[in-house]
N, C-alpha and C positions, 0 to 999 in steps of 0.2 A: 504493500500500500504506500509506503513512504516515498518510493520513487515516482509516484504519480501525484504527489502533493505539489500544488502551485506555490511558488515563492511569493507571487503577488497576493495570492489568497492569504498566506500566512501574514504578510505585511498588513493587509487590510484588517485582518482580525485583531492584530496588535493595536492598530490605530483606533479601532472602535473601542477596544478595551480601555485605552488611555483616555479617549475623548468622551466616552460614554454617550456617543451620538454618531449615527451613521452619516448624517449630513456634515458634521464638523470633520469627521475622518475623511470623507470624500474631498472636502475643500483642502484639507492638509496635503493630500496626495495629488491634487489637481486633476481628479477624475470625476465623472458624473456619479451621482448617488446610485442610479441603477447599475452602473458598471461595478461599483464597489459591492453592492448587495449581491449581485450575481456571482462575483468572485468568492464571497464568503459562503454563499449557498453551495457552490461547487466544492469548496473545502469541507463544509459540513457533510456533504454527501460522501466524500472520500473517507472522512473520519468516522462516519456512522452515527453522528449525534449532533444536536443543535448546540451552538455555542452561546447564543444570546436570546433573550426574551425582550420584546418591546412592550411597553405599557404607557399609559398617560404620564407616568412619572419619569419616563426615559428608557434607557437601555441598561440591562443588567445581565451578568453571566448566568447561564443555567447551571445546575449542579455539575453537568458534564463539562461545561465551559470553565467553571471555577478550577477544575483539575487540569484542563488542557491549556488554558491561556498562559499560565506561567511557563509551561514547556515551549509553547509557540514563541513567546517573547524571548526566551533564552536561545532558541534556534535561530531566530532572525538576528539577534545580536551577534551570535557566533558567525553567521554568514557575512554580516557587515564587517566584522573584525578580520575575517579571512581576506576579503576584498581589499580592505584598507591596508593591511599589513603587506599584502602582495604588491600593491601599488607603491608603497614606500620602498620595499626592497628592490623593485625593478626600476624605479624612477631614476634617471640619471641626475648627476649634480649633487649639490649640497643638501644637508638635512634641512627640512622645512617645517614650519608651523603654519597651517592653513587656517586663517581667521576670517570668519564671516561677521560683518557689522551691519547693524540696522542703519537706515538713513538718519535716524534720530540721534545716533552717536556723535558727539561733538568731536571736531578734529583734534582738540587738545587731548582727548582721551586716547585717540589713535596714536598721537605722538608719545604719550606715556608708554603705550604698548611697545612701540619701536624701541624706546630707550631701555625698557626692561629686557626685551628679547636679546639685545646686544650683550647683556651681562649674564645670560644663561650659559650653563656649561656647553661648550662647543659652538656657542653663538649661532644658532640656526637662523636661516632666512625667514622673514615673516611675509607670507603671501596673503594679501587682503582681497576680500570679495564683498562688495556691498550688495545687499539684496533685501527683498521683503521678508517679513517674519516667517511666513510659511516656508519659503524657499530655504531660509537659514535653518529652521528646525528640521526640515527634510534632509538637508545636507549633513547635519550632525547625526541624524538617525542612521543614514546610509553610509557613513564613513567618508563622505566627500569633503567634509570639513572637520578640523580638529577641535575648534573652540569657537563659540559665537558670543558676541557682545550685543545684548538686546535689552529693551525696556522690560522690566519685571512685571509683565501683565498677563502672562499665560504660563500655567504650570507645565513642567516637563519631568514627569516622574522617571526615576531610574538614572537620572543624570546628576552630576555634581553642580552645585550653584554657589556663587559668591557675589554678594552685592559689592560693586566696584565704584559706584558713583551715584550721586543724587543731584538733581537739577531743580532749581526754583522755577515755578511756572508763573508766567505773566500773561496778562490780558491785553490784546491790541484791539483798537477800535477806532472810530472817528476821532480825529485829533482834538475836537472840542471836549471829549470825555476824558482825555488822557492827562490827568493832573499829576501823575507820577507818584501819588500817594498810594499806599497799599489799600486794596479793596477786599472786604470780607466776602467769602464764598456765597453766603445767602444773598448778598447785595447784587450779585450778577445773575441770580436765578431767573429774573424776568427779561434778561437780554437774549437775543437770538444769536446762536453760535454757528459759524461756518466750519465745516469739517473737511478733512481730506479723506481719500479712500482708506478703508480699514485694513491697511496692509503693513503699516510701520509700527503700530501700537499706540499712536497718539489718540486715535478715535476711540479705541477700546478703553484707554485710560480715562478719557473725558466722560464716557458713558458711566464707567464704574465710579468715578468721583462723585457725579451727581446722584447716582443711585444710592451710594453709601450715606449720603447726607439727606436722602429723601427729598431731593429737589427735582423739579421737572426740567428736562433739557429741551429747550426750544431750538430747533435747527433750521438753518437756511435750506431751501429745497434743492440747491445744487451742491456740488463738491468742487473744491479747489484741487488742482493737480499737484501742487507742491507748497512748501512753506512760504516762499516769496509771494506767490499768487494769493495764498490765504491771507497774508497781511495786507496786500494791496487791496483786496476786496473789503477787508475790515476797515481800512482807512477811507474807502469810498462810501462807507455807511451801510453796506449790505448786512452787516452783523458784527459780532465780536469774534476774535480768534484767541484760542488758548494754546500757547506754545512754550517749550522750554526756553529759558533766557538765552542760551547759546544759539538758538535758531532765529533770533531777531535779525531782520534783513540788514540792519546797520546798527552800530552802537547807540546812535542818537534816535532810533525809532521810538516815538512816544508809546509808553506802555504803563500798565499798572501792575505792581506785584500782587499776586493772589495769595491771600492768607486765610487761615481758618482759626478763629479765636486768637488772632494775633500771631500765629505761627505760619511760616512760609509753607504753602502747598508745594510738595516736591514730587518729582517722578524719579523712581529708583531705576538704576540700570544694573544688570548682572552679567557675569561671565558664566557660561554653561559649557560643560565638557563631560566626556565619559571617563569614569574611573578606570575602565578597562582599556583605555587607549595606551598604546606603547609609549606615547609621549606624556602620560598622565603626570609624571613627576615634574616635568617642565611646565605643563599647563597649570598645575597647582601653584608653582612658584610664580608664574605670570599673574594668575588671578589674585594671589595673596599680595603680590607687589602692587598691583593696581589698587586694591582695597587699602593697603597701608599708605600709599601715596595720598589717597583721598583723606584718610584720617589724620595724617601728620602734617599735611600741607607741604610736601616736599618742594623746596624752592625751585628744583629743576623741572618739576612737572605741574605745579599748581597753576590755576588760571589767574592771570594777573587781574587784580581788582575785584575778584570774586571771593566771597567769604567761604571758608571751609565749613561744611555742614556734616554732622554725624548722620549716618545712614538710617534708612527705615528698616 
């Protein structure tokens, strides 16, 4: 039976087990939900039992699935490790760390990473790839990337995590509203917000922020393609924009710091990697170094003029 198991079916099953949703798992893999459901149905036929039960409360493993899914997860991880290690052993040239970064990651944070990698044992090359959140997570799961730097807005079970930075959030809008004084979160509850496509983590963060404070989120009916357009539209009066301070179009862009009961509202960023990676020791040193630089305000890596903030 094992030789007839579909690798994609195994991957789909693991994705559903992690996301607890067929639609979210399909989105993560960039396939249609019918294609994912069909792949899992074929896998269940070959295994001889159903893996999941659907109900109004969501997706949960069956008794059979509860026994099989940990084995499936281990099998997929082993396949990914084989492919990743073979690629490293056969790839010509120097030792490399392949790092994926979200578009929300500030350039200063990337500069920190470069500085830290230069001081790792054997000084490996750092190969960067910027991509959307789902692409980055998929690359990490499949061994195409060694470590990713992303906003801490979506759980990735089974991986190592380290908070490496926090960013104050600011509100951009029509210039006549931008006093420069901090604004409390409830005070912006009646403003209309312009969003970007939900691929980089900013829109997810915005929704969760308002939900956590039981505030309605009024949104502009269109979407901005990027952070500069987002702020241009806000200054034109189409609505307000919520962005990390490092993503302001220019240092003198009028904005209001966003606070909650007097404390800065912050977006946390994390490094995520696999403990089973052959590079895990270096990846841990890199993540710890990024986190330590944030905490201590390393003069070689801190952001000029920005306060150092303890993480969430």
